[in-house]
C-alpha positions as CSV (number, residue, x, y, z in Angstrom):
1,M,17.1,7.5,-1.6
2,I,13.8,8.2,0.2
3,E,12.5,5.4,2.5
4,A,9.0,4.5,1.3
5,S,7.9,3.8,4.9
6,K,8.5,7.4,5.9
7,S,7.0,9.0,2.8
8,E,4.3,11.6,3.4
9,T,3.3,11.7,-0.3
10,P,-0.5,11.5,-0.5
11,L,-2.1,8.7,-2.4
12,R,-4.9,9.5,-4.8
13,A,-7.4,7.8,-2.5
14,T,-7.8,7.1,1.2
15,F,-8.3,3.5,2.0
16,K,-10.4,2.7,5.1
17,I,-9.7,-0.9,6.3
18,K,-11.2,-2.8,9.2
19,L,-8.4,-4.4,11.2
20,N,-9.1,-6.2,14.5
21,G,-12.4,-4.3,14.9
22,E,-10.8,-0.9,14.3
23,T,-10.9,1.2,11.2
24,V,-7.5,2.1,9.8
25,S,-7.1,4.9,7.3
26,I,-4.3,4.7,4.7
27,A,-3.8,8.0,3.0
28,T,0.0,8.3,2.3
29,V,2.6,6.2,0.6
30,G,4.3,5.7,3.9
31,Q,1.2,4.4,5.7
32,A,0.4,2.0,2.8
33,Y,4.0,0.7,2.7
34,Q,4.0,0.1,6.4
35,F,0.7,-1.6,6.3
36,I,1.5,-4.1,3.6
37,T,5.1,-4.8,4.8
38,N,4.3,-5.1,8.6
39,L,1.9,-8.0,8.1
40,S,3.4,-11.4,7.8
41,S,4.6,-12.4,4.4
42,I,2.6,-15.6,4.8
43,E,-0.6,-13.5,4.8
44,W,0.3,-12.1,1.4
45,I,1.7,-15.3,-0.1
46,E,-1.5,-16.0,-2.1
47,F,-1.2,-12.5,-3.6
48,K,2.6,-12.4,-4.0
49,S,2.6,-10.9,-7.5
50,L,0.1,-8.1,-6.5
51,H,1.9,-7.6,-3.2
52,D,5.3,-7.2,-5.0
53,D,3.7,-4.8,-7.6
54,A,2.3,-2.7,-4.8
55,I,5.6,-2.5,-2.9
56,S,7.5,-1.6,-6.1
57,S,4.9,1.1,-7.0
58,L,5.0,2.6,-3.5
59,Q,8.8,2.7,-3.6
60,G,8.6,4.5,-6.9
61,A,6.0,7.0,-5.6
62,A,8.1,7.7,-2.6
63,E,10.9,8.8,-5.0
64,N,8.6,10.5,-7.6
65,G,5.2,11.9,-6.6
66,M,4.0,11.6,-10.2
67,L,3.8,7.8,-9.6
68,T,1.1,8.0,-6.9
69,V,-1.7,7.1,-9.4
70,Q,0.1,3.8,-10.3
71,A,0.8,3.2,-6.6
72,T,-2.9,3.8,-5.7
73,N,-4.0,1.5,-8.4
74,A,-1.6,-1.3,-7.4
75,L,-2.8,-1.0,-3.8
76,R,-6.5,-1.0,-4.8
77,A,-5.9,-4.2,-6.9
78,L,-4.1,-5.9,-3.9
79,F,-6.8,-4.9,-1.4
80,V,-9.7,-5.8,-3.6
81,R,-8.2,-9.2,-4.6
82,S,-7.4,-10.0,-1.0
83,K,-10.8,-8.9,0.1
84,V,-9.4,-6.3,2.5
85,L,-11.7,-3.6,1.0
C-alpha cells in the first residue's frame, strides 16, 4: 500500500494558497494530503464531508494514478467551499 502523504503523483491542477502571508503551491497528491491532514481537524469540521471525500480521493489517487481527476475535483470542492482558494 502506498502512503498518500509520500505520493509524487501529480494532480491535474496546481493549487496556490496563501497561508500565513506565504503562497503555498500544491501540485502532487502527497502535498495535498499533507496539507489537508496537517491542519487541525477542528479547522475542517464545518466541511467534514468534503474533507473526508478529499482524503479518500487522494488515497485512491496515490494507489491508482487514473484517479487524479477525481482527487483534483474533490480538493477543488473543499478549497472553494472553505474559501481557501
